[in-house]
KOLDO-670275 format. One record per residue: residue in one letter; x negated, y negated, z negated of N, C-alpha, C, O, CB in turn; residue number from 1. Coordinates in nm, 4 decimals, always signed. Each point is the difference from the previous one (the first is absolute). Glycine has a CB too. Layout:
<pts>
A/X/Y/Z/X/Y/Z/X/Y/Z/X/Y/Z/X/Y/Z/NUM
...
</pts>
This chain:
<pts>
M/-17.5003/-2.0057/-6.0346/+0.0089/-0.0714/+0.1259/+0.1149/-0.0997/-0.0097/+0.1141/+0.0380/-0.0263/-0.2089/+0.1597/+0.1552/1
I/+0.0643/-0.3237/-0.1075/+0.0989/-0.1068/-0.0099/+0.0131/-0.0657/+0.1369/-0.0947/-0.0616/+0.0490/+0.0419/+0.0226/-0.2953/2
S/+0.1671/+0.0517/+0.3065/+0.0354/-0.0651/+0.1270/-0.1131/+0.0064/+0.1035/-0.0453/-0.1033/+0.0492/+0.1956/-0.0486/-0.1781/3
G/-0.1943/+0.2702/+0.1606/-0.0999/+0.0168/+0.1038/-0.1420/-0.0209/-0.0457/-0.0891/-0.0155/+0.0835/+0.2593/-0.0553/+0.0720/4
L/-0.1950/+0.0697/-0.2851/-0.1345/-0.0207/-0.0525/-0.0426/+0.1183/-0.0840/+0.0817/+0.0650/-0.0651/-0.0463/-0.3117/+0.0668/5
I/-0.1602/+0.2725/+0.0009/-0.0584/+0.0959/-0.0923/-0.0904/-0.0821/-0.0909/-0.0939/-0.0640/+0.0473/+0.1050/+0.2625/+0.1187/6
L/+0.0163/-0.1973/-0.2963/-0.0731/-0.0831/-0.0952/-0.0935/+0.0846/-0.0836/+0.0329/+0.1136/-0.0341/+0.1571/-0.2749/+0.0273/7
W/-0.3050/+0.1082/-0.0264/-0.0876/+0.0610/-0.0972/-0.0904/-0.1080/-0.0569/-0.0170/-0.1064/+0.0596/+0.0251/+0.3297/+0.0600/8
Y/-0.0650/-0.1950/-0.2340/-0.0899/-0.0943/-0.0653/-0.1408/+0.0563/+0.0029/-0.0215/+0.1169/-0.0320/+0.2072/-0.2020/-0.1164/9
D/-0.2820/+0.0016/+0.1871/-0.1379/+0.0460/-0.0035/-0.0600/-0.0299/-0.1367/+0.0700/-0.0477/-0.0894/-0.0931/+0.0114/+0.3381/10
T/-0.1053/+0.0638/-0.2655/-0.0638/-0.0130/-0.1308/-0.0077/-0.1443/-0.0485/-0.0136/-0.0228/-0.1202/-0.1171/+0.2255/+0.1736/11
I/+0.1389/-0.2998/+0.0353/-0.0064/-0.1402/-0.0393/+0.1414/-0.0524/-0.0275/+0.0184/-0.1193/-0.0242/-0.2294/+0.0870/+0.1617/12
S/+0.3076/+0.1184/-0.1339/+0.1418/-0.0286/-0.0225/+0.0560/-0.0983/+0.1019/+0.0854/-0.0826/-0.0322/-0.1211/+0.1262/-0.2094/13
N/-0.0132/-0.0336/+0.3651/+0.0586/-0.0771/+0.1091/+0.1055/+0.0858/+0.0668/-0.0156/+0.1215/+0.0119/-0.1982/-0.2534/+0.0238/14
L/+0.3182/+0.0697/+0.0068/+0.1070/+0.0703/+0.0664/-0.0392/+0.0225/+0.1450/-0.0295/-0.0950/+0.0725/+0.2014/-0.0055/-0.2281/15
N/-0.1724/+0.2249/+0.1972/-0.0320/+0.0332/+0.1379/+0.1259/+0.0462/+0.0705/+0.0820/+0.0718/-0.0572/-0.3176/-0.0098/-0.0061/16
L/+0.2499/-0.1035/+0.1864/+0.1184/+0.0334/+0.0766/-0.0399/+0.0756/+0.1257/-0.0917/-0.0401/+0.0717/+0.2110/-0.1620/-0.1620/17
T/-0.0511/+0.3089/+0.1153/-0.0127/+0.0691/+0.1268/+0.1397/+0.0075/+0.0575/+0.0890/+0.0619/-0.0584/-0.2939/+0.0734/-0.0148/18
S/+0.2238/-0.1981/+0.1871/+0.1345/-0.0057/+0.0551/+0.0180/+0.1051/+0.1082/-0.0959/+0.0524/+0.0567/+0.1071/-0.2965/-0.1091/19
V/+0.1130/+0.2722/+0.0782/+0.0340/+0.0929/+0.1069/+0.0469/-0.0768/+0.1238/+0.0469/+0.0600/+0.0967/+0.0151/+0.1157/-0.2672/20
A/-0.0748/-0.3072/+0.1669/+0.0393/-0.0825/+0.1135/-0.1030/+0.0128/+0.1112/-0.1169/+0.0295/-0.0249/+0.2359/-0.1897/-0.1286/21
N/-0.0737/+0.1376/+0.2770/-0.0887/+0.0184/+0.1153/-0.0562/-0.1296/+0.0551/-0.1084/+0.0003/+0.0582/+0.2375/+0.2006/-0.0047/22
N/-0.0578/-0.3125/-0.0702/-0.0532/-0.1236/+0.0574/-0.0356/-0.1003/-0.1092/+0.0380/+0.0141/-0.1162/+0.0987/+0.0244/+0.3224/23
K/-0.2102/-0.1390/-0.1643/-0.0567/-0.0954/-0.0934/+0.1068/-0.0794/-0.0747/-0.0125/-0.0224/-0.1204/-0.1861/+0.0078/+0.2680/24
S/+0.3030/-0.0280/-0.0776/+0.1039/-0.0812/-0.0637/+0.0775/+0.0813/-0.1031/+0.0380/-0.0530/-0.1044/-0.0194/-0.0847/+0.3129/25
A/+0.0051/+0.2648/-0.1809/+0.0711/+0.0856/-0.0956/-0.0846/+0.0216/-0.1248/+0.0524/+0.0012/-0.1114/+0.0681/+0.1129/+0.3004/26
K/-0.2509/-0.0970/-0.1708/-0.0895/+0.0163/-0.1155/-0.0010/-0.1263/-0.0852/+0.0005/+0.0067/-0.1230/-0.1429/+0.1535/+0.2545/27
K/+0.1408/-0.2763/-0.0643/-0.0002/-0.1260/-0.0736/+0.1312/-0.0181/-0.0767/-0.0012/-0.0435/-0.1152/-0.1524/-0.0565/+0.2880/28
R/+0.2665/+0.1330/-0.1098/+0.1288/-0.0123/-0.0677/+0.0048/+0.0888/-0.1241/+0.0578/-0.0383/-0.1018/+0.0518/-0.0143/+0.3215/29
I/-0.1701/+0.1711/-0.2113/-0.0036/+0.0900/-0.1154/-0.0824/-0.0624/-0.1120/+0.0387/+0.0066/-0.1167/-0.0146/+0.1937/+0.2682/30
Q/-0.1377/-0.2609/-0.1167/-0.0836/-0.0656/-0.1009/+0.0717/-0.1185/-0.0627/-0.0063/-0.0188/-0.1214/-0.1974/+0.0914/+0.2458/31
V/+0.2715/-0.1523/-0.0436/+0.0727/-0.1169/-0.0507/+0.1138/+0.0450/-0.0908/+0.0228/-0.0595/-0.1054/-0.0817/-0.0713/+0.3131/32
A/+0.1300/+0.2353/-0.1674/+0.1109/+0.0504/-0.0809/-0.0500/+0.0512/-0.1343/+0.0656/-0.0209/-0.1021/+0.0592/+0.0810/+0.3109/33
E/-0.2382/+0.0055/-0.2106/-0.0563/+0.0512/-0.1256/-0.0433/-0.1149/-0.0901/+0.0235/+0.0029/-0.1208/-0.0996/+0.2053/+0.2389/34
R/+0.0125/-0.3097/-0.0588/-0.0413/-0.1174/-0.0774/+0.1218/-0.0701/-0.0596/-0.0009/-0.0371/-0.1173/-0.2012/+0.0091/+0.2653/35
N/+0.3057/+0.0100/-0.0686/+0.1215/-0.0649/-0.0488/+0.0675/+0.0834/-0.1084/+0.0543/-0.0552/-0.0957/-0.0246/-0.0526/+0.3197/36
R/-0.0326/+0.2388/-0.2098/+0.0598/+0.0883/-0.1004/-0.0680/-0.0194/-0.1352/+0.0666/-0.0040/-0.1034/-0.0087/+0.1708/+0.2829/37
L/-0.1897/-0.1787/-0.1785/-0.0734/-0.0178/-0.1250/+0.0287/-0.1370/-0.0621/+0.0124/-0.0115/-0.1220/-0.1916/+0.1648/+0.2083/38
V/+0.1897/-0.2568/-0.0027/+0.0319/-0.1334/-0.0508/+0.1411/-0.0010/-0.0590/+0.0227/-0.0548/-0.1078/-0.1764/-0.0502/+0.2794/39
N/+0.2482/+0.1661/-0.0998/+0.1386/+0.0060/-0.0481/+0.0088/+0.0763/-0.1308/+0.0739/-0.0385/-0.0906/+0.0080/+0.0275/+0.3262/40
K/-0.1576/+0.1195/-0.2451/-0.0019/+0.0803/-0.1230/-0.0503/-0.0840/-0.1168/+0.0522/+0.0099/-0.1111/-0.0907/+0.1998/+0.2456/41
S/-0.0626/-0.2921/-0.1094/-0.0553/-0.0864/-0.1035/+0.1038/-0.1023/-0.0473/+0.0159/-0.0221/-0.1200/-0.2452/+0.0528/+0.2193/42
Y/+0.2991/-0.0925/-0.0046/+0.1046/-0.0974/-0.0360/+0.1073/+0.0651/-0.0865/+0.0369/-0.0527/-0.1049/-0.0800/-0.0726/+0.3183/43
K/+0.0928/+0.2404/-0.1682/+0.1087/+0.0666/-0.0723/-0.0440/+0.0417/-0.1395/+0.0766/-0.0115/-0.0957/+0.0163/+0.0920/+0.3130/44
S/-0.2152/-0.0325/-0.2288/-0.0527/+0.0405/-0.1294/-0.0107/-0.1198/-0.0942/+0.0354/+0.0089/-0.1175/-0.1615/+0.1779/+0.2285/45
T/+0.0771/-0.2983/-0.0584/-0.0160/-0.1193/-0.0821/+0.1359/-0.0559/-0.0441/+0.0134/-0.0503/-0.1116/-0.2280/-0.0004/+0.2327/46
V/+0.3145/+0.0594/-0.0338/+0.1349/-0.0443/-0.0374/+0.0512/+0.0839/-0.1163/+0.0561/-0.0537/-0.0955/-0.0099/-0.0206/+0.3327/47
R/-0.0653/+0.2060/-0.2296/+0.0431/+0.0879/-0.1098/-0.0752/-0.0334/-0.1291/+0.0600/-0.0036/-0.1075/-0.0073/+0.1856/+0.2741/48
T/-0.1827/-0.2064/-0.1566/-0.0808/-0.0323/-0.1170/+0.0461/-0.1304/-0.0649/+0.0143/-0.0075/-0.1220/-0.2081/+0.1281/+0.2256/49
L/+0.2169/-0.2228/-0.0218/+0.0433/-0.1294/-0.0550/+0.1392/+0.0099/-0.0609/+0.0295/-0.0681/-0.0982/-0.1704/-0.0498/+0.2681/50
T/+0.2261/+0.2013/-0.1132/+0.1329/+0.0212/-0.0581/-0.0122/+0.0626/-0.1379/+0.0677/-0.0413/-0.0941/+0.0308/+0.0678/+0.3237/51
K/-0.1849/+0.0730/-0.2412/-0.0211/+0.0659/-0.1295/-0.0609/-0.0972/-0.1011/+0.0379/+0.0009/-0.1171/-0.0682/+0.2199/+0.2347/52
K/-0.0635/-0.3043/-0.0735/-0.0605/-0.0985/-0.0906/+0.1032/-0.1017/-0.0474/-0.0019/-0.0419/-0.1158/-0.2178/+0.0714/+0.2325/53
T/+0.3090/-0.0686/-0.0277/+0.1056/-0.0937/-0.0381/+0.0891/+0.0615/-0.1063/+0.0343/-0.0656/-0.0984/-0.0400/-0.0368/+0.3271/54
L/+0.0433/+0.2281/-0.2093/+0.0851/+0.0674/-0.0986/-0.0738/+0.0188/-0.1327/+0.0603/-0.0105/-0.1068/+0.0603/+0.1281/+0.2936/55
A/-0.2503/-0.0900/-0.1799/-0.0788/+0.0131/-0.1227/-0.0068/-0.1334/-0.0737/+0.0090/-0.0041/-0.1227/-0.1443/+0.1882/+0.2283/56
N/+0.1194/-0.2932/-0.0305/-0.0019/-0.1327/-0.0627/+0.1355/-0.0359/-0.0605/+0.0067/-0.0693/-0.1015/-0.1828/-0.0008/+0.2644/57
C/+0.2833/+0.1170/-0.1009/+0.1341/-0.0220/-0.0567/+0.0144/+0.0737/-0.1329/+0.0550/-0.0535/-0.0962/+0.0403/+0.0266/+0.3281/58
E/-0.1449/+0.1492/-0.2357/+0.0031/+0.0764/-0.1257/-0.0807/-0.0711/-0.1082/+0.0398/-0.0063/-0.1163/-0.0140/+0.2204/+0.2463/59
K/-0.1405/-0.2675/-0.0879/-0.0856/-0.0740/-0.0938/+0.0729/-0.1230/-0.0534/-0.0085/-0.0319/-0.1186/-0.1965/+0.1128/+0.2405/60
Y/+0.2763/-0.1489/-0.0334/+0.0766/-0.1182/-0.0419/+0.1138/+0.0398/-0.0938/+0.0308/-0.0713/-0.0955/-0.0883/-0.0431/+0.3124/61
K/+0.1193/+0.2286/-0.1888/+0.1105/+0.0460/-0.0850/-0.0495/+0.0308/-0.1416/+0.0704/-0.0258/-0.0975/+0.0460/+0.1201/+0.3005/62
Q/-0.2387/-0.0385/-0.2140/-0.0577/+0.0308/-0.1305/-0.0395/-0.1263/-0.0753/+0.0202/-0.0104/-0.1210/-0.1016/+0.2273/+0.2124/63
D/+0.0247/-0.3130/-0.0185/-0.0489/-0.1230/-0.0625/+0.0405/-0.1201/+0.0861/-0.0803/-0.0471/+0.0804/-0.1153/+0.1719/-0.1854/64
P/+0.3188/-0.1750/+0.0896/+0.0461/-0.1088/+0.0860/-0.0618/-0.1351/-0.0375/+0.0466/-0.0684/-0.0912/+0.1663/+0.1938/+0.1224/65
N/-0.3173/-0.1614/+0.0404/-0.0588/-0.1333/-0.0174/-0.0277/-0.0610/+0.1374/+0.0178/+0.0659/+0.1025/-0.1216/+0.0023/-0.3247/66
S/+0.0611/-0.1918/+0.2235/-0.0156/-0.0692/+0.1278/-0.1134/+0.0579/+0.0853/+0.0086/-0.0003/+0.1228/+0.0798/-0.2049/-0.2325/67
D/-0.1946/+0.2550/+0.0451/-0.1104/+0.0599/+0.0762/+0.0467/+0.1228/+0.0763/-0.0320/+0.0169/+0.1177/-0.1305/-0.1021/-0.2871/68
N/+0.2389/+0.1712/+0.1014/+0.0495/+0.1200/+0.0663/+0.1017/-0.0340/+0.1092/+0.0065/+0.0675/+0.1028/-0.0456/+0.0609/-0.3144/69
K/+0.1174/-0.2322/+0.1889/+0.0961/-0.0428/+0.1021/-0.0727/-0.0510/+0.1237/+0.0404/+0.0290/+0.1126/+0.1257/-0.0873/-0.2919/70
D/-0.2737/-0.0179/+0.1585/-0.0808/-0.0476/+0.1118/-0.0639/+0.1171/+0.0745/-0.0100/-0.0017/+0.1226/-0.0344/-0.2123/-0.2467/71
L/+0.0012/+0.3154/+0.0493/-0.0597/+0.1187/+0.0608/+0.1022/+0.0731/+0.0877/-0.0328/+0.0461/+0.1094/-0.1237/-0.0245/-0.3061/72
V/+0.2785/-0.0117/+0.1486/+0.1071/+0.0639/+0.0778/+0.0249/-0.0801/+0.1273/+0.0109/+0.0572/+0.1084/+0.0953/+0.0345/-0.3197/73
Q/-0.0972/-0.2233/+0.1985/+0.0267/-0.0849/+0.1160/-0.1129/+0.0085/+0.1020/+0.0251/+0.0026/+0.1205/+0.1078/-0.1560/-0.2663/74
L/-0.2569/+0.1578/+0.0982/-0.1156/+0.0125/+0.0889/+0.0031/+0.1323/+0.0757/-0.0242/+0.0031/+0.1207/-0.1091/-0.1472/-0.2762/75
S/+0.1629/+0.2532/+0.0852/+0.0026/+0.1298/+0.0662/+0.1157/+0.0103/+0.0993/-0.0136/+0.0646/+0.1038/-0.0921/+0.0364/-0.3065/76
V/+0.2195/-0.1640/+0.1720/+0.1127/-0.0024/+0.0940/-0.0398/-0.0767/+0.1256/+0.0282/+0.0438/+0.1115/+0.1374/-0.0313/-0.3025/77
N/-0.2308/-0.1262/+0.1728/-0.0435/-0.0794/+0.1155/-0.0979/+0.0768/+0.0872/+0.0091/-0.0055/+0.1227/+0.0249/-0.2016/-0.2561/78
Q/-0.1276/+0.2788/+0.0716/-0.0960/+0.0791/+0.0768/+0.0702/+0.1101/+0.0786/-0.0298/+0.0224/+0.1173/-0.1461/-0.0718/-0.2888/79
A/+0.2690/+0.1178/+0.1063/+0.0724/+0.1081/+0.0667/+0.0814/-0.0552/+0.1170/-0.0022/+0.0565/+0.1094/+0.0131/+0.0723/-0.3263/80
F/+0.0607/-0.2387/+0.1942/+0.0810/-0.0590/+0.1065/-0.0874/-0.0458/+0.1167/+0.0361/+0.0178/+0.1163/+0.1330/-0.0902/-0.2874/81
S/-0.2823/+0.0143/+0.1395/-0.0909/-0.0476/+0.1039/-0.0498/+0.1157/+0.0869/-0.0026/-0.0100/+0.1226/-0.0664/-0.1794/-0.2726/82
L/+0.0298/+0.2980/+0.0857/-0.0503/+0.1140/+0.0765/+0.1116/+0.0653/+0.0814/-0.0233/+0.0428/+0.1131/-0.1523/-0.0051/-0.2883/83
I/+0.2944/-0.0295/+0.1202/+0.1123/+0.0571/+0.0749/+0.0292/-0.0859/+0.1230/+0.0238/+0.0528/+0.1086/+0.0737/+0.0442/-0.3216/84
D/-0.0994/-0.2286/+0.1961/+0.0232/-0.0899/+0.1136/-0.1078/+0.0159/+0.1076/+0.0299/-0.0022/+0.1194/+0.0826/-0.1592/-0.2749/85
K/-0.2368/+0.1773/+0.1128/-0.1087/+0.0208/+0.0969/+0.0162/+0.1328/+0.0730/-0.0249/+0.0085/+0.1203/-0.1279/-0.1460/-0.2637/86
A/+0.1944/+0.2410/+0.0708/+0.0205/+0.1305/+0.0623/+0.1136/-0.0058/+0.1021/-0.0075/+0.0636/+0.1051/-0.0761/+0.0485/-0.3141/87
V/+0.1881/-0.1878/+0.1781/+0.1107/-0.0163/+0.0946/-0.0471/-0.0784/+0.1222/+0.0343/+0.0329/+0.1135/+0.1327/-0.0262/-0.3032/88
K/-0.2458/-0.1103/+0.1647/-0.0501/-0.0822/+0.1099/-0.0876/+0.0806/+0.0958/+0.0021/-0.0232/+0.1209/+0.0069/-0.1759/-0.2716/89
K/-0.0851/+0.2927/+0.0973/-0.0895/+0.0820/+0.0817/+0.0660/+0.1284/+0.0486/-0.0668/+0.0878/+0.0546/-0.1237/-0.1823/-0.1815/90
N/+0.3222/+0.1055/+0.1070/+0.0780/+0.1163/+0.0442/-0.0420/+0.1307/-0.0658/+0.0183/+0.1071/+0.0577/+0.0125/-0.2233/+0.1567/91
V/-0.0866/+0.1083/-0.3338/-0.0286/+0.1206/-0.0773/+0.1307/+0.0499/-0.0613/+0.0275/+0.1200/-0.0030/-0.2657/-0.1977/-0.0467/92
L/+0.3181/-0.0175/+0.0010/+0.1321/+0.0312/-0.0540/+0.1052/-0.0673/+0.0868/-0.0231/-0.1077/+0.0549/-0.0694/+0.1290/-0.2903/93
H/+0.2080/+0.0427/+0.2475/+0.1134/-0.0627/+0.0679/+0.0519/-0.1133/-0.0887/-0.0123/+0.0062/-0.1224/+0.0739/+0.2118/+0.2417/94
K/-0.0048/-0.3195/-0.0589/+0.0433/-0.1165/-0.0783/+0.1053/+0.0375/-0.1036/+0.0003/-0.0557/-0.1098/-0.0506/-0.0901/+0.3060/95
N/+0.1398/+0.2390/-0.1639/+0.1011/+0.0418/-0.0971/-0.0627/+0.0796/-0.1140/+0.0419/-0.0123/-0.1150/+0.1294/+0.0160/+0.2977/96
N/-0.2713/+0.0776/-0.1510/-0.0706/+0.0765/-0.1030/-0.0712/-0.0954/-0.0953/+0.0034/+0.0189/-0.1216/-0.0336/+0.1751/+0.2810/97
G/-0.0343/-0.2969/-0.1038/-0.0674/-0.0995/-0.0831/+0.0985/-0.0755/-0.0877/-0.0269/-0.0259/-0.1173/-0.1489/+0.0036/+0.2919/98
A/+0.2901/-0.0128/-0.1169/+0.1023/-0.0713/-0.0769/+0.0532/+0.0878/-0.1130/+0.0236/-0.0484/-0.1107/+0.0388/-0.0840/+0.3155/99
N/-0.0434/+0.2612/-0.1772/+0.0479/+0.0912/-0.1036/-0.1013/+0.0146/-0.1127/+0.0373/+0.0038/-0.1172/+0.0948/+0.1181/+0.2898/100
K/-0.2596/-0.1138/-0.1377/-0.1038/+0.0113/-0.1027/-0.0024/-0.1259/-0.0874/-0.0069/+0.0093/-0.1226/-0.1295/+0.1395/+0.2752/101
K/+0.1423/-0.2660/-0.0892/-0.0003/-0.1255/-0.0756/+0.1238/-0.0112/-0.0876/-0.0081/-0.0458/-0.1140/-0.1237/-0.0629/+0.2966/102
S/+0.2451/+0.1499/-0.1304/+0.1240/-0.0066/-0.0762/-0.0060/+0.0913/-0.1216/+0.0435/-0.0374/-0.1089/+0.0814/-0.0164/+0.3188/103
R/-0.1788/+0.1734/-0.1908/-0.0120/+0.0955/-0.1105/-0.0905/-0.0541/-0.1100/+0.0327/+0.0085/-0.1184/+0.0038/+0.1798/+0.2793/104
I/-0.1512/-0.2443/-0.1207/-0.0934/-0.0571/-0.0973/+0.0664/-0.1160/-0.0740/-0.0081/-0.0094/-0.1224/-0.1883/+0.0777/+0.2664/105
N/+0.2618/-0.1559/-0.0688/+0.0634/-0.1176/-0.0596/+0.1094/+0.0403/-0.0982/+0.0131/-0.0600/-0.1067/-0.0643/-0.0706/+0.3140/106
K/+0.1286/+0.2306/-0.1720/+0.1079/+0.0475/-0.0867/-0.0563/+0.0542/-0.1314/+0.0526/-0.0294/-0.1073/+0.0863/+0.0838/+0.3101/107
L/-0.2458/+0.0249/-0.1940/-0.0600/+0.0569/-0.1209/-0.0615/-0.1091/-0.0878/+0.0158/+0.0018/-0.1220/-0.0610/+0.2112/+0.2472/108
V/-0.0243/-0.3068/-0.0633/-0.0640/-0.1083/-0.0762/+0.1064/-0.0869/-0.0669/-0.0130/-0.0365/-0.1169/-0.1837/+0.0366/+0.2763/109
K/+0.3004/-0.0321/-0.0854/+0.1081/-0.0824/-0.0568/+0.0633/+0.0707/-0.1184/+0.0313/-0.0629/-0.1011/+0.0129/-0.0393/+0.3261/110
N/-0.0250/+0.2336/-0.2127/+0.0564/+0.0790/-0.1087/-0.0891/-0.0036/-0.1239/+0.0497/-0.0117/-0.1121/+0.0602/+0.1594/+0.2810/111
F/-0.2411/-0.1378/-0.1491/-0.0947/-0.0041/-0.1130/-0.0044/-0.1381/-0.0639/-0.0042/-0.0116/-0.1224/-0.1322/+0.1897/+0.2327/112
L/+0.1372/-0.2827/-0.0285/-0.0157/-0.1348/-0.0539/+0.1261/-0.0502/-0.0726/-0.0093/-0.0829/-0.0904/-0.1526/+0.0375/+0.2752/113
T/+0.2785/+0.0956/-0.1450/+0.1228/-0.0465/-0.0649/+0.0301/+0.0761/-0.1286/+0.0679/-0.0525/-0.0882/+0.0191/-0.0105/+0.3121/114
N/-0.1364/+0.1855/-0.2357/+0.0268/+0.0798/-0.1216/-0.1006/-0.0251/-0.1090/+0.0092/+0.0593/-0.1074/+0.0925/+0.1130/+0.2491/115
</pts>
């Protein structure tokens, strides 16, 4: 049970909700909150994935430092930064949390590219 909801999956793998709310507006707020939770979860997961891909590309560049790998690192950094900025804009992440994530990525990439 998540915040007043009882969740289960039917055979078609659709998410079914049974709420404990009594009025229509409360039921709608529960549905909206659940939808937003899933969207936020997707953003956060994708940010983590892009961060890991950026670090993997840095390792690849460290093993074989050439211009193609450097471009790949720069592309993955840009994608990660773009998604973090979008998540901050949509209030999925707090602005300071987004700044910290970008700073951490930038610090690691700079460390890989200079060594």
